[in-house]
N, C-alpha and C positions, 0 to 999 in steps of 0.2 A: 492252478498253476500248471504250466506246460510240463510234460514229462522231461523235456530237455533242460529245463531251468529249475533247479532245486538247490536248497542249501544242504548239500550232502555232508560235507565235513566242516562242522562249525568251528573247528580248531583254527582254520585259516580265514583270513579276511576275504570278503567278496566284493566285487564290483556290481553295483546296482544302478538302474535307471528308472526314474518315475517320470512318466509323460502325462501331461494334461490331455484329456480326450480331444481328439481332432486337432491337436497341436495348437490349442487356443493360447494366445499370448497373455497369460494371466499375470506373470511375474514382472510385468513392466511397471507395476505399482509397488512402491517400497512397502506399504502396509501389508500387502499379501506375502512378500518375501519375509517380513518380520514374523508373521504368524508361523511360517514354515521353520524359521530359525529357532523361535521359542519352543516349538514342538520337538525339534531335534535336541535342543538343550534339555528339555524335560525327559526325553528318552535316555539321554546320557546319564542324568542324575538318578533317575528312578527305575530304569529298566536295564541298565548295564550296556547300553549302546556305546560301542567304541567307534569313533570316527577317525579314519586315517586320511581321507581326502574328500572334498566336496566341491560342487559348483552349481549355482542356481542360474539357469538360463531363462529365457522369456517364457518357455513352455515345457521345460523339462528340467530334471535335476539328476546329476550324476554324483554318486558317492562310492567310496570304498569304506566298508563297515565290517565290524566284527562284534563278538560278544562272548562273555564267559558265563553269563547268567541264563536268562530266558532264551528260548529258541528264537533265532533271528527272524524266521517268517512271522512269528507272533508280534515281535517288536515292530517290524515294518508294516504289518497289517494294522496295528493300533495307530502308528504314526500316520499312515495314509487315511485311515478312517477319521481320525481327529482333525487333520488338516483339511480334509475334504469338507467336513461340516463347518469348520471355523472360517475357511476362506469363502465358501459360498455365502455364509451368513454376512461376512464382511462386505462382499460384493453387493448383496441385497440392501445393506444398510448404508452404503457409500453414496451420498447424494451427488457426488461429482463423477461417478462412474458412468461415462458416456455409453459404454457397451453393455450395461447391466442387463437390459431386457433380452438382448441377443444371447449373452453368455448363459443366463439362467435358463432360457429356452433350450439351448444346446445341452446343458447339463441334465435338465429334466428329460429331454427327449432321449438322450443316451441311457439314462437311468431306467426308462421304461422298457428298454430292450434287454436289460440284464436282470434276471430274477434275484441276484444277490443284493440288489439295492432297494432301499425303501422309497426314496424320493428323487434322487439324482445320482449321477456319476460324475465325479471330478477327475479322478486319475484313471488311466488305462489300468486294466485288471492286473497285469503282471509287472514284476520289477526286473525280470531277466537276470537273476543272480549268476555271476560267473566267479567260480572259485579261483583265487589268486594263489597258486601253488608254488610259485618260485619268485625270486627277486626280479628276474627278467620280465615276467608277466606283470608283476606289481608296477615296475617302472613304466611299462607300456601303458597301463591304465592311468597311472599318475600323469604322464605326459598328455594322454588323450583328454583327461578331465581338465587339466590346467590350460591346455591350448584351445579349448572350446571358445572362450570369449575372443581370443586372437583370430581364430578362423572365422568367427562371426563378424569381425571387423570392428569390434567394440573398443579394443585396446591394442596397443602395440606389443606389450609384454604381459605375460600371464599375471605377474604380481601386481599389476596396476588395476586389476579387476577386484573390486571390494567383496563381491559375493562368491568367494572362492577361497580354498585353502592354499592357493599358490603363494600368498603372502607369507604364510607360515613356513613354507619350504624355502622362501627367499630370506628367512631370518627375521621377518617382521611378525607382529601379532595380528592374527585374523579375527573374524567375528565369532568363531566357534573354537572351543578347546579341542585340539586334535592330538593324535598320537602320530609322530613322524614315522613314516613307514621305512624309509631308506635314508 
């Protein structure tokens, strides 16, 4: 992990981003998004992951997270490792995945260049944690996360996007249990 991006004060929530290598649009398929959501839920229940905000885009994920249990870098490492294996397996086994050979080739090729990998690399190495030390910075990151699908032209309003916590902040129930930050 880069010297500039570390979980220094685990008392505060952090903004993190996970990007698929080479910005491959993996999360255009519901089944792959569901694997990620199930893994986040597992970490919430079993590892003490606190989710304040989240949004799954086609090739990256933004979250505001915290914890009072395990070290955050360990939780995110486990989350990324599990989802990497599970999503690549799902891609391999999906008979309707038209991009299967190309994606698997990309993941394997990227994995060969990184000695930390056994067979493939799905996620970019770092998650660039940024500590949210004030309500102003928290609101900035909340707006950034929730406006992502609007900026992409997918929806007119943040709360209209299903794979985001914007619904929770608009008073509706979203797909994950979250802690409202502000």
